N, C-alpha and C positions, 0 to 999 in steps of 0.2 A: 246405632241400632244394630242388633245382632244379624248376621247374614243368614242364620238358619231359619228365619221366618219368611213367609210367602210375601209377595209383592202387595197382595191385598191387605195382609196384616200390617205391613209397613205403612200403608196408606191410612189404615184405620188408627194405628198408634200415632201417626202424625196429626190426624184430626183430633184425637184424645188429648194429645199434648197442648194443642191450641185451646181447647175447651178447659183443661186444667189451669192454664195460665189466666185465661179470662176470669175463672172462678176465683183464682188466688188474688188477682188485681182488684176484683170487686169486693174482696174481703171475705168470701166464703171459703174459709180454709178447710172446713169439714168436707164440703163439696169437692174442692180440689183434691184432697186426700183420697177421697173415693175414686176419683178419676185416675190419679197416679196408681193406685192399687190395681184398677182395671188394666192399665197398661202393663203392669208386671205379671198380670194373668195371661197376657198374650205374649210377652217377652220378658222373662224373668231377669234377663241380664241388661235391660235398658238402663243406660247410664244416667240419663236425665231424671227418670222416675225415681231410680234408686237414690240419687243425690237429693231430690226434693223430699223424699220420705225419710232422709237421714240415715240410709242404709249404707254399709260398706260396699265398695265395687265388688261385682261377682268375681269369685276366685277363678283362676285360669283352670283350664281342664287339666287333669292329673297327667296327661302325656305331654304337656307343654313344660319346657325346662324352666326352673325358677329364674327370676330376674337376677342379674349379677349385682352384688352388693358393692358399693364403693369401697375401695381399699383406702388404707390410711394414706395420707399425703407423705410422699417421700421427704425425707429430712437429711440435712447434711450438716456436719460439724465444721465449723469454720474458726480458724485461730486468727485473731486480729491483734496486730501490734499498734499501739498508740504512744506517740511521743508527747509527753507532758511539757508544760512551760519551763519546767526546771530540767528539761532534757533527759528525763528518765524515760525508759521505754517500758510500757505496761503491756503485758500480754494477757488477752482474755479469749476465752473459747465461748462461741455461741452456737446455738442450734437453729438453723435456717429451714423453714418449711418451704419446699419448692412448689 
């Protein structure tokens, strides 16, 4: 839950979550959807309500730095010499992901 909402609103969101789950479990999808939307009216960034409604997570504020992207795994070229049964040496080069 977002920290920018009051403690009273946090309690209201918590109660609404329970109500939405009860409606969902009882088969009232439309009623549950209405309650999830009511939660977003109080806290537009609520991750549970956004997930239940199939919405993307709220984007980070513009002043937050972007998440670092994973870099490509380091690779190393390895030369391998193999002796065959006829005593010939075969050399092969392989690429290994570290």
